[in-house]
C-alpha positions in Angstrom: -5.5 -26.4 9.8 -2.6 -28.5 7.8 -1.3 -25.4 5.8 -1.5 -21.7 5.2 -1.9 -20.7 1.5 -1.4 -17.2 1.0 -2.6 -14.7 -1.5 -1.1 -11.7 -1.9 -3.2 -9.1 -4.0 -1.7 -6.5 -6.3 -4.8 -3.8 -6.4 -4.9 -1.2 -8.5 -8.0 0.8 -9.6 -9.0 -1.2 -12.2 -7.7 -4.0 -12.1 -6.5 -7.0 -9.0 -3.4 -9.3 -9.7 -3.6 -12.5 -7.4 -0.7 -14.9 -6.7 -1.4 -17.7 -3.9 1.8 -19.7 -2.5 1.7 -22.2 0.1 4.9 -22.1 2.2 4.9 -26.0 2.7 5.7 -26.7 -1.1 7.5 -23.7 -1.9 5.3 -23.2 -4.7 3.2 -20.0 -6.7 0.4 -20.9 -8.2 -2.9 -19.6 -8.6 -2.2 -16.2 -10.9 -4.9 -14.4 -12.3 -5.9 -11.1 -13.3 -9.2 -9.9 -12.4 -10.8 -6.7 -12.2 -11.2 -4.2 -9.4 -14.5 -6.1 -7.9 -13.9 -7.1 -3.8 -17.0 -9.9 -4.8 -14.3 -11.7 -7.8 -11.9 -11.9 -5.0 -13.7 -13.6 -2.4 -14.7 -16.1 -5.2 -11.3 -16.7 -6.0 -10.5 -17.7 -2.0 -13.8 -19.6 -2.2 -12.7 -21.7 -5.0 -9.3 -21.9 -3.6 -11.0 -23.9 -0.1 -13.2 -25.7 -2.0 -10.3 -27.6 -4.0 -8.3 -27.4 -0.6 -10.4 -27.7 2.4 -7.7 -28.2 5.2 -6.0 -25.1 4.5 -5.9 -21.8 5.8 -6.3 -18.8 3.8 -4.2 -15.4 4.5 -5.2 -12.3 1.8 -2.4 -9.6 1.8 -2.3 -6.2 -0.5 -0.3 -3.0 0.2 -1.6 -0.2 1.7 -2.3 2.5 -1.2 -5.1 5.3 -2.1 -7.9 2.4 -2.7 -8.1 2.2 1.1 -9.8 -0.5 3.2 -12.7 -1.5 1.4 -11.3 -4.8 0.1 -9.8 -5.5 3.9 -13.0 -5.1 5.0 -15.5 -6.9 2.5 -12.7 -9.8 3.2 -13.2 -9.9 6.7 -16.5 -9.3 6.6 -16.6 -13.0 4.4 -14.6 -14.5 7.2 -11.3 -14.8 4.9 -8.4 -13.6 6.9 -6.2 -10.3 5.3 -4.1 -7.7 6.3 -2.8 -4.7 4.5 1.2 -4.3 3.9 3.0 -1.5 5.0 5.1 -1.0 1.6 7.8 1.1 3.2 8.9 -2.0 5.2 8.8 -4.7 2.3 12.4 -5.6 1.5 13.9 -4.9 -1.7 16.0 -6.5 -3.6 18.9 -4.8 -5.0 19.7 -5.1 -8.7 16.1 -6.0 -9.7 15.1 -4.9 -12.9 11.8 -6.6 -13.9 8.3 -5.0 -12.6 4.9 -6.3 -13.5 1.9 -6.8 -11.2 2.0 -10.4 -11.2 5.6 -10.5 -10.2 4.6 -8.3 -7.3 1.5 -10.3 -6.4 4.0 -13.1 -6.4 6.6 -11.7 -4.0 3.3 -10.0 -1.8 2.5 -13.7 -1.5 5.9 -15.3 -0.4 6.5 -12.0 2.0 3.0 -13.2 3.4 4.4 -16.5 4.0 7.7 -15.5 5.5 6.5 -12.8 7.8 8.7 -10.4 6.0 6.4 -7.4 6.4 4.5 -5.5 9.3 1.1 -4.5 8.7 -0.8 -1.0 8.7 -3.0 -0.2 11.7 -6.7 -0.7 10.0 -9.2 1.9 11.4 -12.4 1.4 12.3 -15.5 2.9 9.7 -16.0 6.0 11.9 -12.5 6.7 12.4 -12.1 6.7 8.8 -15.0 9.0 8.2 -13.9 11.3 10.6 -10.5 10.9 9.7 -11.4 12.2 5.7 -13.6 15.1 7.7 -11.2 16.4 9.1 -8.6 16.0 6.2 -11.6 17.6 4.0 -11.2 20.4 6.3 -7.8 21.0 5.6 -7.5 21.2 2.2 -10.1 23.9 2.8 -7.3 26.0 4.7 -5.2 25.4 2.1 -7.4 27.0 -0.1 -8.3 29.4 1.9 -4.8 30.5 1.8 -4.6 30.1 -2.0 -7.3 32.8 -2.0 -5.8 34.9 0.3 -2.4 34.8 -1.3 -3.8 35.2 -4.8 -5.8 38.7 -3.6 -2.6 39.9 -2.1 -0.5 39.5 -5.3 -3.1 41.1 -7.5 -3.2 44.2 -4.7 0.4 44.5 -5.3 0.3 44.1 -9.0 -2.0 47.3 -9.0 -0.3 49.3 -6.3 -2.4 48.7 -3.5 -0.9 47.8 -0.2 -2.1 47.7 3.5 -0.5 50.4 6.3 -1.1 48.3 8.9 2.0 46.8 8.9 2.3 42.8 8.9 -1.1 42.8 10.8 -3.2 40.9 7.6 -6.6 39.6 7.8 -7.1 41.2 11.3 -10.6 43.2 11.3 -8.8 46.6 10.0 -7.3 44.6 7.0 -10.8 43.7 6.4 -12.2 47.3 6.5 -9.3 48.5 4.4 -10.6 45.9 1.6 -13.2 47.0 1.8 -13.1 50.2 1.4 -10.9 49.3 -2.0 -12.2 51.2 -5.0 -10.8 51.3 -8.4 -11.1 53.6 -11.5 -11.1 50.5 -14.0 -14.2 48.8 -13.9 -12.7 45.1 -14.5 -9.6 45.4 -12.0 -13.1 46.6 -9.6 -14.2 43.1 -10.8 -11.2 41.0 -10.4 -10.5 42.2 -7.2 -14.4 41.7 -5.9 -14.0 38.2 -7.4 -10.8 37.4 -5.1 -12.6 38.7 -2.1 -15.4 36.9 -2.6 -13.2 34.2 -2.7 -11.4 34.8 0.4 -14.9 35.2 2.4 -16.1 31.8 0.8 -13.3 30.0 1.6 -13.4 30.9 5.3 -16.9 30.2 5.5 -16.5 26.7 4.7 -13.4 26.4 7.5 -15.9 28.3 9.9 -18.5 25.6 9.1 -16.6 22.5 8.9 -14.4 24.0 12.1 -18.1 24.0 13.5 -18.6 20.6 12.6 -15.6 19.0 14.2 -16.6 20.6 17.7 -19.7 18.3 17.2 -17.9 15.5 16.3 -15.5 15.3 18.4 -18.8 15.1 21.0 -19.4 11.7 20.0 -19.2 9.1 22.9 -15.9 7.2 21.4 -14.2 10.8 21.1 -15.4 13.1 23.7 -13.0 12.3 26.7 -10.1 11.7 24.6 -10.5 14.9 23.1 -11.0 16.7 26.1 -7.6 15.2 27.5 -5.3 16.1 24.7 -7.0 19.9 24.5 -5.7 20.7 28.2 -2.1 20.8 25.8 -1.1 24.3 25.0 -0.7 24.2 21.1 -3.6 21.9 20.6 -7.1 22.4 20.0 -10.1 20.1 18.8 -9.3 19.5 15.4 -5.7 18.3 16.0 -7.0 16.3 19.0 -9.7 14.9 16.4 -7.0 14.5 13.7 -4.5 12.6 16.1 -7.2 10.0 17.7 -8.7 9.4 14.6 -6.1 8.7 12.2 -3.9 7.0 15.0 -7.0 4.8 16.5 -5.2 2.9 19.2 -2.5 4.4 20.6 -1.4 1.3 23.0 -0.2 -0.5 19.8 3.3 1.5 20.6 5.4 0.5 22.8 6.9 3.6 24.1 6.8 6.8 23.0 9.8 6.9 21.0 8.1 4.2 18.8 5.1 6.7 18.3 7.6 10.0 17.6 9.0 7.4 14.7 5.4 6.5 13.4 5.6 10.5 13.0 8.5 11.0 11.1 10.2 12.9 14.1 13.1 11.2 15.1 16.3 11.9 13.8 17.8 9.5 11.0 21.2 7.4 11.6 24.3 6.5 9.6 26.3 5.0 12.0 29.4 2.6 12.0 31.7 1.2 14.3 32.7 4.0 16.5 31.4 6.1 14.2 28.0 7.7 15.3 26.3 10.1 13.0 22.6 11.6 13.1 21.1 13.2 10.3 17.5 15.1 10.0 14.6 13.3 10.4 13.0 10.7 8.5 9.8 12.0 7.7 8.5 8.7 7.5 4.6 7.5 9.0 2.0 9.8 8.6 2.8 13.7 7.2 -0.3 15.3 8.0 0.1 14.3 11.9 3.7 14.5 12.2 2.8 18.8 10.4 0.2 19.1 12.8 2.8 18.5 16.1 4.9 21.2 14.5 2.1 23.4 14.6 1.2 22.6 17.9 5.0 23.2 18.8 5.0 26.5 17.2 1.9 27.7 19.2 3.1 26.2 22.3 6.4 28.2 21.9 3.8 31.4 21.3 2.8 31.3 24.2 4.4 32.4 27.8 6.1 29.8 29.7 5.6 32.4 33.5 2.0 33.8 32.4 -1.4 32.8 33.4 -3.2 30.9 31.0 -5.7 32.0 28.7 -9.4 32.2 28.7 -9.6 29.6 26.3 -6.5 27.1 27.4 -8.8 27.3 31.0 -11.6 26.3 29.4 -10.4 24.0 27.7 -9.2 22.2 30.7 -12.0 22.8 32.7 -13.8 19.5 33.4 -10.7 17.0 33.0 -9.4 15.5 36.3 -6.6 17.6 38.7 -3.6 15.2 37.3 -4.3 15.4 33.3 -4.2 19.3 34.0 -0.9 19.0 35.8 1.1 16.3 33.2 0.0 18.7 30.5 0.9 22.0 32.8 4.4 19.7 32.9 4.6 19.3 29.4 4.0 22.7 28.6 7.0 23.8 30.7 9.3 20.6 28.9 8.7 22.1 26.0 9.8 25.5 26.8 13.1 24.4 28.5 13.8 22.4 25.5 13.4 24.9 23.1 15.3 27.3 25.2 18.3 25.1 25.7 18.0 24.1 22.2 18.4 27.6 20.9 21.2 28.4 23.7 23.5 25.7 21.8 23.0 27.4 18.9 20.5 25.3 17.3 18.6 26.5 13.9 15.5 27.2 15.4 13.6 25.4 13.1 15.1 22.5 14.4 14.7 23.4 17.6 10.7 23.9 16.6 10.7 20.0 15.3 12.4 18.7 18.5 9.5 20.7 20.2 7.3 18.5 18.3 8.9 15.5 19.2 8.6 16.1 22.9 5.4 17.4 22.4 4.4 13.8 20.7 5.9 11.8 23.4 3.9 14.0 26.5 0.7 12.8 23.8 1.4 9.0 23.9 1.9 9.4 27.6 -1.5 11.2 27.9 -3.0 8.9 25.5 -1.6 5.4 27.3 -2.4 7.0 30.9 1.5 7.0 31.6 0.9 10.3 33.5 1.9 9.7 37.1 
């Protein structure tokens, strides 16, 4: 190949803006706006290849809500394509002019000069599983909202459960079933709120069962079993990690993986001054939340007590060194939390630090760095 033509694509729901750029001639050309039809992009590239048969073509567009469909169609057509992480693109200060045409031109130049980082593109199977685990998360959120609505209604009408803070236990549900109201409209309102809680709980239970089935697919079974050896990580979290991350070896070390999750502290240092701030919260928000939840679950367990039956069942069948590594992680996480709280660190900050440690152990487990 004599040269490379870089094609920047500004992708929107209703339209694509394209611009080609040649590094050899330092010229942008072929700017056009088309409908959001992947076949039209392929036709654009084929016409360019016909006009310049000795060039190599590389397309690129920013990651966004449109997903990976364009990438996969271009790859299937034998056309090189990358999906660019928007946060890695340098921004020109003072630039107040922004439109689709200029965005496409800028993307083509970033491709030519290599001033970008490509995002990981999951397999079609991973993406489908990821979407299902996210569906389960939306149902969990809906269940929380349904419970809040019911409790708020009961508070407004002066009904309170006398079982302390143990809401949503068997005793609490028994109490709910016993509630009767003089006003028929209040009774109807209560029944609807309670039924919504049951409906959402049924959906969550059904999705959890399906996630258990998906975790037994050949592509996930062994990896899920390993991750479930950690306290605080059960099937849903394990499958979410695997389907969202894909290839754990693409991270050079555990620190890089933690950075991807946004669990590392930000830094503002200069000269002799070092200043570290809050965690960056960059990268995958959903996985970061799951790991913080996992850290909380780990810390609720006893460091010196016996393993629960559920944990023993999850660890059963795994190799001894895998189980030992997970147990070592549990001890480390408790020690980190204890050390930080003794120093007076806020409990929430200490929990986030534990989540960061947990992410490092997960990286080690998935890359067989367990000895």
